N, C-alpha and C positions, 0 to 999 in steps of 0.2 A: 215469924214471919213465916207463911205455909211455903213448902216447897211445890216447886211445879210439877205437877203428874207426868211422870215418863210416857212415852208415846208408845204404846206396844208394838212389835214387829208383827205384821202379819204373816200368820202360821199357813205352810204350805196345805193347799187339799189333801184330806184323808180318804181312803176306801168308804168309810161312812158318811162322809160326806156326798160323796160321789153316790150312795146308793139312796140318800135321803133324798136328793134331787130327783133320782129316776123312779122314786117309790121301790127299792127294791133293797134288800141287803148288802150287807158290806161281803159276805161270802159270796153273793151272784155277782158282784163286781170284781170281785176276786179272779173268780173262773172265767167270766169275760175278759177282761183285761190283762191277766197276768198267767192265766192257762193254768190254773189251780184247778185240782180235781174237784168234782160236784156231782153229788147222785141225784140230783133234782134236772131233767133237761130243761133248758132256757131257750126260750122260742126266739125268733129272729126280729121280733118287733119289740122285744124285752133286751135284745142284746143291742140293736141299733137305737134304744132309749138311754142306754146305759153308756154308750159312747158319747153320744150326743152331750149327756151328762157331763163327761170325764172333760168334753171339749170344752165345755162352755167354762168349767170351773177352773181349766187349764192344769187338770190333773198331770200329774208324770209320777210313773210308778218307783218305788223306793228300791233302786237296785241292790244296797246293800242290804236289805231285808231278803229281798229275794234270792241272792247269792247264799245266805245265811238257810235258806232253807231246800236250796238245790244242791248247798254243799258244793259252787262252784262261782267263783269270782269273775270267770270267765276273763280271768288275767294270767299271762307269763310273764317270765322274769328273764332279762338277757344279763348274762353276767360277764363282765371285761375288766381286764385289768390295763389301767391306762399308764403307760412310763413314758415318763419323759414330758418334753413340750410338742413332740412331731406330731403332725396328724398322720391318724393310723386309717392309711387308707385300704387297708386289710378289712378293718371294722368295718368300715362306712361300706364297702360292696357285701359284706356281709347281712348287716345291720337293715341295708335298705331291703333285702330279698326276705330278712324277720317281720319289716313292716309290713311289706305286702303279702306275706302268708298270715299273718295276723288279722289284715284287712279282709280277707279273703273267706277266714272264717269268723268274723266277728268277734275277735278277741283284743282285749288291749294287752300294751307291752309296758313291763316297767324295768328300766335300764338300772343293773346294781354294779358300781364303778367300785373295785377291789384295790387295796393299796399293792396287793403282792399274791401270787398264789402259793407263798409259801406258808402262810396261814387260813388259806381261804375255806379250809372248812371250817373254821371258827365264824369266820364271817358270814359263810353262805347258812349256818343253821340259824341266825336271825333273821333271815327270810322267811323261814318253816314257820310262821304265826300267823299264815291265812290270807295274806295279802295276795299270793300268786297261787294258781295250779299246779305250775310245774317249772322247770328251767331249762336256758337252754346255754350251757356255757361253752364260751368262746375263746378256742383256742387254749385252753388250759394246759397250764405247765405243772404238774402236780406229780407227789412220791407217790411211793406203795402203800404206806401209811392210808393216805386221802385215797386210793383205789381201792381200800377195801375196807373205808366206814363209810360210805355214803347213805344216807337215810333211807332206807325203802318204801317208805312212804312217800316220798316225794318223787313223783316221776320226772326224769333229766334226761337230755339227750347232748352229744356236745358236737363240737366241728373241729378237728384236727385236734383230738387233745392228743399228749405225747406217751401214755401210756392207757392201756386196756383198764378201763373204770368199771367197777363190778354194779351190774345191772344198769348201765349206762350205755344206750345206742352210741355209737359215735360215726358222724358223717364224715369222710374223707375224701381225697382223692389219689386218682394214680400217681403219685409224685414222681416214682422212679421212674415209670415209663415217659412220664412229660421231660424229664431231664434227659434222660436216653434220648428222644426223639430230636431233643433241641441239639446236642452236644453232635449226633449223627447228621443232623442239616448242617452244622457249623464245617465238619470233616467233609460233606457232599460237597461243600462251597470251597474247598480246597485249604482251610486253615488245619494246621496242624499244632502248632504250640496253642494251646487253650487254657486260659487260668478261670478256675473257679474261685469265686467269692464265697463262701459257703456261708451258712449259718450256726449257730452255735454247735458245736460237737454233744454228741448224747441227746438228742431231741428227733426225733421221731423223724419230723419230716425234711431236718436237715440230712441227715444220714441217708433218708430214701434218694436224694436229691444228689448226694456224693456217689452213693451207687450206680442210680444213672449215669452219671458223668464219667464214671471209671470203668463200666462196663461197656459204654460206648466207645471210648476209646478202645480199649481192649480186641472187639469185635472190628473195629478200623484197622487194627493193627498200629495203633498209634501206643509207642511207649508214654508212659503215667511219666511226669515229672513231679514228684512231691512238692517242690519249692513252688508251683502253681497253684497248689492250694490252699487259701486262705480260708479260718474261719473267725467269723466275728457275730455279735447281736445282729438282729433285722432291724438294719438301720441306713438309713444315707448319709448320717454325722458319720457312723463307725465306717462305712465303706469308704465315705471317702477320704479319712484320714489313715484306713489303711493303704489305700490307693497312692496317695500322698509319700506315704511313707516309702511304698515300693520303687516309687518314681525317684526319690532322692537316693535310694541305695543301689540302682540298677543305671546301667545306659541304655538308651534308648535303643540298641542294637538287641537288644535282649528282650524289647518290646513285645508280650502276647500277640499271635496273629488274632484273637479274638477272647472275650471275657464274658464267661457265662456267671451271671449274679441270680443269688437264691432267691431276691424277689425285686419289684421294680422299684423299689423304694432303693435298694442298695445299687441297682444299676444306675440310678441318678446321683446319686454320689459318686459313683466311678465314673461319670462322664464330669461332673464337674470337675473331679481331680485332671482329667486326662486335659481338659480344655484350658487349666489353669497352667498347664506345665507346655501349651502350645500343641498337643497332640489331638486331631482330629479325630472324629468319630463320625462317619465311618470309612476314612478315606487312610488313616494310619492303623486303624485298629477296629473290628468290629466287636458292639456291645450287645448284650441282650439278657432279659430278666424273667421274672416269674410271675405268675398271676393274672395277668392283664387288667390292673387296676388304671384308676384315671391317670395315674402318671406314664404310664406306657404311652396313652392316647397323646399325652400333652408335653413330653419332653423332645426337647429338640438335638436331633432327629428322632422322629418318633421310632418308640422300641420293637423290635422284634421280641417275642415273650411267649411264655407258656401259659394258655387260657387256663384257669382254673374257674367251673361256672360257680360263683363264689355266691352270685344274687340267686342263681336257683337252687343253692345250698342252703340259704337261708330259708326260703322259703319251704323246702321239704322239711327243715329241722321243724317249724312250726308243727307242720304235719305230720312228722314222727310222733312229736309230742303229744298233741292230742290224741292221736290214737294210742299210746302208752297211759295216758292219764283216763281215757275210758276204757282200757282193759287191764285188769289186775291181773290177769293170768300173763300178756305180756310183760307187766311190769315184775313178775317174779322170775325172769330169766336171769343168770346170774353173770353171761357170756353170751348178751346177745349180737347176733352177726352186724358187722359194719356194714352202712350205705355207702360204696364206693363210686366216685364220681371220675368220669373218662377226663382227660385232660385233652388239648389242641395246640398244636403250634400254630403262631399267627406272627406272621413275615411283614415286617414294614421294613425301614430304610435306615436301619442303626447296623445292620448286616449287609454287604457285599462279599461278591466271589472275589477270592485271593487270587 
């Protein structure tokens, strides 16, 4: 019994197909449609005929083939470690900026989610296979071995890296000043007993915020109370647990006048713990955060916070990366200068005068 013939799929039109329809060579078509080099001047009438033939045939350029010729994929990678089940508002703000920056420069973005930064070098090297032209590391927490071992052929920038990574431009904000400004603001509002829910000790950003907190207290003549400094991961779950334990272990007479949290997500957890214990924000205690993410704007009451221009930093990360992709000279810098963004105090309803 004869087998039914298979219907052949219609192949997409090629440069040669367009050339035949327009009565020119495939090379001439490539010069007009793809901007490739040609030693022959092509008249406007011939160019018009080529474009019409391409439109009639619905010709689409082979982007992958063009990328191989130009040695550019016009795609950048964004690398992030996703921990737990919490929504990472910091990442959303930064990534929003990366998408905006990529769109502005006609770039695509491939997101790589890593298991952990501890084995990031091995995971990152798997991306050095031609898929991307360069990479953005978002808040990398890496060791000295990683910092000295990046592939120099892969242009790279980072946002809020915890160490200087050789050959990598780091974009950061003036976190120490942001923390200092917040605590001085609290002091000026009459608060003296100020707790700080800090990020993990040893991480650069956490240490900078602790430094700003302590320096502001010292400059205001307020004695630092070590028991009011609590360190934990940047998480609303962790902050809520730490605050709930503190409330269980201490009487409300010892309640701080204000609580400065190392990010907005932690401030959210803090407010939830206080509310669960019947403590009102800001009537009984003022609470403030850091970052100015969506959390700060929707928490009840809305959070006083330190704004980092996270979206702008994402946009600038793309621009900086593309400059390094285009410039081998810049890429050769062992210790490129960081790009530092200013912070800004944003006053909302979670802080009142004491």
